[in-house]
C-alpha positions as CSV (number, residue, x, y, z in Angstrom):
1,M,7.0,-11.0,10.9
2,P,6.9,-8.7,7.8
3,A,3.9,-6.6,7.2
4,A,1.6,-7.8,4.4
5,L,0.9,-5.5,1.5
6,Y,-2.2,-4.8,-0.6
7,M,-1.4,-3.5,-4.0
8,D,-3.6,-1.0,-5.9
9,E,-4.4,-1.8,-9.6
10,H,-2.0,1.0,-10.7
11,V,1.1,-0.8,-9.3
12,P,3.2,-2.5,-12.0
13,S,3.2,-6.3,-11.7
14,A,7.0,-6.3,-11.7
15,V,6.9,-4.6,-8.2
16,T,4.5,-7.3,-6.9
17,D,6.6,-10.1,-8.4
18,G,9.8,-8.7,-7.1
19,L,8.4,-8.5,-3.6
20,R,7.1,-12.0,-3.7
21,L,10.6,-13.2,-4.7
22,R,11.9,-11.6,-1.6
23,G,9.3,-13.4,0.6
24,I,7.0,-10.4,1.2
25,D,3.2,-11.3,1.4
26,V,1.5,-9.3,-1.3
27,L,-2.1,-9.4,-2.4
28,T,-3.3,-7.3,-5.4
29,V,-6.8,-5.8,-5.7
30,Q,-7.2,-7.9,-8.9
31,E,-6.5,-11.1,-7.1
32,D,-8.9,-10.1,-4.3
33,G,-11.7,-9.3,-6.8
34,F,-11.6,-5.5,-5.9
35,N,-10.2,-4.1,-9.2
36,Q,-12.3,-1.2,-10.6
37,T,-13.5,-0.5,-7.0
38,V,-13.7,3.0,-5.6
39,D,-10.7,4.0,-3.5
40,P,-12.5,4.3,-0.1
41,L,-13.7,0.7,-0.4
42,I,-10.2,-0.5,-1.4
43,L,-8.7,1.3,1.6
44,D,-11.4,-0.3,3.9
45,R,-10.5,-3.7,2.4
46,A,-6.8,-3.2,3.2
47,L,-7.7,-2.3,6.8
48,S,-10.0,-5.3,7.2
49,L,-7.2,-7.6,5.9
50,G,-4.6,-6.0,8.2
51,R,-2.4,-5.0,5.2
52,F,-0.5,-1.9,4.2
53,M,-2.0,-0.3,1.1
54,F,0.5,0.5,-1.6
55,T,-0.7,2.8,-4.4
56,M,0.6,5.1,-7.1
57,D,-2.8,6.8,-7.4
58,T,-3.0,10.4,-6.0
59,D,-6.7,10.0,-5.3
60,F,-5.7,7.9,-2.2
61,L,-4.0,10.9,-0.8
62,I,-7.3,12.8,-0.9
63,E,-9.1,10.0,0.9
64,V,-6.3,9.7,3.6
65,A,-6.5,13.5,4.2
66,R,-10.3,13.2,4.5
67,R,-10.1,10.4,7.0
68,Q,-7.4,12.2,9.0
69,V,-9.5,15.3,9.3
70,A,-12.6,13.2,10.3
71,G,-10.6,11.1,12.8
72,E,-11.4,7.9,10.9
73,T,-9.1,4.9,11.1
74,F,-7.5,3.8,7.8
75,A,-5.0,1.2,6.7
76,T,-1.5,2.6,6.5
77,V,-0.9,3.9,3.0
78,I,2.4,3.9,1.1
79,F,2.4,6.2,-1.9
80,A,4.8,6.6,-4.8
81,P,4.3,8.9,-7.7
82,Q,3.9,7.1,-11.1
83,E,6.8,9.1,-12.5
84,G,8.9,8.4,-9.4
85,P,11.2,5.7,-8.3
86,S,12.4,2.8,-10.5
87,V,10.8,-0.7,-10.0
88,G,14.0,-1.8,-8.2
89,Q,13.8,1.2,-5.8
90,L,10.1,0.6,-5.1
91,I,10.8,-3.1,-4.3
92,A,13.7,-2.2,-2.0
93,D,11.7,0.5,-0.2
94,L,8.6,-1.6,0.2
95,E,10.6,-4.5,1.4
96,Y,12.3,-2.3,4.0
97,L,8.9,-0.9,5.2
98,A,7.4,-4.4,5.4
99,L,10.3,-5.8,7.4
100,A,10.6,-2.7,9.7
101,A,6.9,-2.4,10.5
102,L,5.6,-2.7,14.0
103,P,2.0,-3.5,15.0
104,T,1.4,0.2,15.8
105,D,2.4,1.1,12.2
106,M,-0.5,-0.8,10.7
107,T,-3.1,2.0,10.8
108,D,-3.3,5.8,10.4
109,C,0.1,6.3,8.7
110,L,1.1,7.7,5.4
111,H,4.5,7.0,3.9
112,Y,5.9,8.5,0.7
113,L,8.4,6.7,-1.6
114,P,11.2,6.9,-2.3
115,L,12.4,6.8,1.3
């Protein structure tokens, strides 16, 4: 079963739409009522939902590093720079990660896109 994704508010809607067309379970922070929420709470929400967190916001990298140093569990984060991969490449890479994910991959990991 593919991993489910939780999309930060900085992610273009075309990425979310493209993943849904490919059958990937995607929930946005806006749909979940968490837009304009601080990053630590969004990351906690992704963990509580059992979803990978996808973001293009570098502030999440700071929060992940803080949690790694503190030994705190966090939802796996997938990061892509805003000036980085095309929408098509993001969709392909995120689909690959969602389909290849194992239960042990759901927490405490950080992936960078493009793959």
